[in-house]
C-alpha positions, 0 to 999 in steps of 0.5 A: 101585589107583594106577597112579601109578609116582611112588613106585618112579621116586623109590626107584630113581633112573636112572644114565645111566652105567649099565644099571640092571636088577633082578630082582623077583617079580611079582604072579603070583610069577614072576620079572621083569626090571626096567629103569629108563630117563630117562623111566619103567620096562621090565619084560620076562618072563625067561623065554620071549620077554620080551615074554611073547608066543606066536607062534601059539602058539609060545615065539618067533617061531623056534620057529615058523618052525623047525617051519615049515621042518621041515614044509616038509621033511616035505612035500617032502623037502627045504627046497628053495623054503622062503623067509622072506618080508618079514612073517617076516623082520620079526617075527625082527628085532623078536624079535632086538631084544626078546632083545637089551635082555635079554640086554644086562641080564642081562649086567649082572646077571652071569646068564651062562646067561641071557645064553648062552640069549639070544644062542643065540636070537639066533646061531639067528635070524641063521643062519635068516635067512642061510639062507632069505631071499632079500632081500640087505638083509634078511640084512645088517641081521641079519648086521651084528650077529653078531660082537657077539653072537658075542663077548657068546656066548663072553664068557658062556659063559667066565665061567660056565668061570671060575665053576668055576674053569676057566681052560682051558675059558675059553680055549678058548671065547674063541678059539673065538669069536676064530676064529668072528668071524675067519671071519666078516669073512675071507668079505668079503676086507678084511683091514682089518674084522678090523684094526678089529673091537672085538669082537675086540679085546675077546676078545683083551683078556679072553684075556689078562686070563685068562691073567693071572689063572690060577694056575699048575699044579702041574707050573709051579710046580714047572718055576718053583721048579726055576730059581730053585733052580739060580739059587740053587745050591741043587742038593739042593732043585733035585735033589729038585724035579726027581725030583717033576718026573720022577715027576709026567711019569712019564719022566726029563729 
């Protein structure tokens, strides 16, 4: 078996201006995710943990610690006293980095379902650490990335809506993401954080793009045609359009 990667690297050039990612079928018959780096290739699993590890037999360290939390609740009747120590936070941090690398690549490949799954995983990790560690520095190390992950999560969820031409659904998702990020920054009591947030700016710009590209509904088209007919003094046409609008709305003007 030839272990030299030169043929792969020579056939797949690294582009420093792009995320060079692709899906391949592994020797086990399962789909894998590969990323071309400047010094080689990184390969990840597409499901479960990107590194294929199963911490204590669980699909992820998050699942492991969530199960420990549930066992603690059952044993004590409460979660008061449950705490994630330094080792637990380090394990969850490393796992979050793995998921980050994967969802960034999946975003480039427009695999929005995968991005949604992986960002939800990392947000759940942030929630767990925030609730169950006494180490404020550890909390901050996770929380500082929450606005970014919320943004990517909202983006992937919105893109899924747009795939079925659900423009209203996409706008609703984006607005929820905007409000969630705003609430996060408002908790710090510093308005400048909101004004300078690149995540908020990105979602607001995308919301405008969705509004601009959204096809007009029948009622909007008829209302626009009515205004044009009146402006051009085509009153018979205006009357017919008005009648259609009345029937559509089920009421008179």
